[in-house]
FIGUKE-819269 format. One record per residue (C-alpha): z, x, y; residue number from 0. Coordinates in steps of 0.5 Angstrom, whole numbers, plus 2048, in hexadecimal, padded with zeros to 3 digits. Each point is the difference from the previous one (the first is absolute). Layout:
N
up;east;north;pos
Z;X;Y;NUM
...
***
This chain:
154
up;east;north;pos
8CD;7D8;98D;0
805;7FC;7FC;1
806;803;7FC;2
7FC;801;7FA;3
7FB;805;803;4
806;803;803;5
804;803;7FA;6
7FA;801;7FD;7
7FD;805;805;8
807;804;801;9
801;800;7F9;10
7F9;803;7FF;11
802;805;806;12
807;801;7FC;13
7FD;802;7F9;14
7FB;804;803;15
806;804;804;16
803;800;7F9;17
7FB;803;7FD;18
7FE;805;805;19
807;802;801;20
801;801;7F8;21
7FA;805;800;22
802;804;806;23
807;800;7FB;24
7FC;802;7FA;25
7FC;806;803;26
806;803;803;27
802;801;7F8;28
7F9;802;7FE;29
801;806;805;30
806;802;7FB;31
7FC;7FF;7FA;32
7FA;804;803;33
805;806;802;34
803;7FF;7F9;35
7F9;801;7FD;36
7FE;806;805;37
806;803;801;38
805;800;7FA;39
804;806;802;40
803;7FC;806;41
804;7FB;7FC;42
804;806;7FD;43
806;7FF;804;44
805;805;802;45
805;7FD;804;46
803;807;800;47
7FB;801;805;48
801;800;808;49
7FE;7F9;803;50
7FC;804;805;51
7FC;805;7FD;52
801;807;805;53
7F8;802;800;54
7FE;7F9;802;55
806;7FC;802;56
7FF;7FF;808;57
7F9;7FD;7FE;58
803;7FB;7FA;59
805;7FE;806;60
7FA;7FE;804;61
7FD;7FC;7FB;62
806;7FC;7FD;63
802;7FF;808;64
7F9;7FE;801;65
801;7FB;7FA;66
806;7FD;802;67
7FD;7FF;807;68
7FA;7FD;7FD;69
804;7FA;7FC;70
804;7FE;807;71
7FA;800;804;72
7FD;7FB;7FA;73
805;7FC;801;74
800;800;807;75
7F9;7FE;800;76
800;7FB;7FB;77
806;7FC;804;78
7FB;800;806;79
7FA;7FF;7FC;80
804;7F9;7FD;81
804;7FF;807;82
7F8;7FF;803;83
7FD;7FC;7FA;84
805;7FB;801;85
800;800;808;86
7F8;800;800;87
800;7FB;7F9;88
7FB;806;7FD;89
802;800;7F8;90
7FB;806;7FF;91
805;804;804;92
805;7FF;7FB;93
7FC;802;7FA;94
7FE;806;805;95
808;802;802;96
801;800;7F8;97
7FA;805;7FF;98
801;804;806;99
808;801;7FE;100
7FE;801;7F9;101
7FB;806;802;102
805;803;805;103
805;800;7FA;104
7FB;802;7FB;105
7FF;807;804;106
806;802;7FE;107
7FF;800;7F9;108
7F9;803;802;109
804;806;803;110
805;801;7FA;111
7F9;800;7FB;112
7FE;805;806;113
807;805;7FF;114
800;7FF;7F9;115
7F8;802;7FE;116
800;806;806;117
807;802;800;118
803;7FF;7F9;119
805;7FC;804;120
805;7FE;7FA;121
804;7FB;804;122
7F9;7FC;802;123
803;7FA;7FD;124
804;7FF;806;125
7FA;7FF;804;126
7FD;7FB;7FB;127
807;7FC;801;128
7FF;800;807;129
7F9;7FD;800;130
802;7FA;7FA;131
806;7FF;804;132
7FD;7FE;806;133
7F9;7FD;7FC;134
806;7FB;7FD;135
802;7FE;807;136
7F9;7FE;801;137
800;7FB;7FB;138
7FD;7FA;803;139
804;7FA;802;140
7FD;7F9;7FF;141
804;7FD;807;142
7FC;805;804;143
7FA;7FD;7FD;144
802;7F9;802;145
803;802;807;146
7F9;803;801;147
7FD;7FA;7FF;148
805;7FA;802;149
7FB;7FE;806;150
7FA;802;7FE;151
800;7FB;7FA;152
803;7FA;804;153
***
């Protein structure tokens, strides 16, 4: 393939990944909107209340630990997939890395949604901060697509 085909193919993969990333980011914001419509009382913040409620504090702690671990695992998995993509010259693995990473990061927001919806936990937004931050970390980088397709298009 010539240089023109290489840039079009890499650019197409990159643009597709950008759209997927944006959709996964927006989906987390939709969780907040759904929560606001379905259970608006959790948005009445009283910061005088303790961070961990007495009745289900241990469960909330476990959920938050799982949320943070999922984001950490998402970064490790993404790195592993990208290295494998570059070594095997499979550009699709770069996109897979981003999707898997974002999905695991989004699970932190889902756990926050559950903590707010089921337990009326007023600090649910901390889960969303972790989840959205994780998704922002997985922003697609053009260089990964180029590196994974360098030999393929020569």
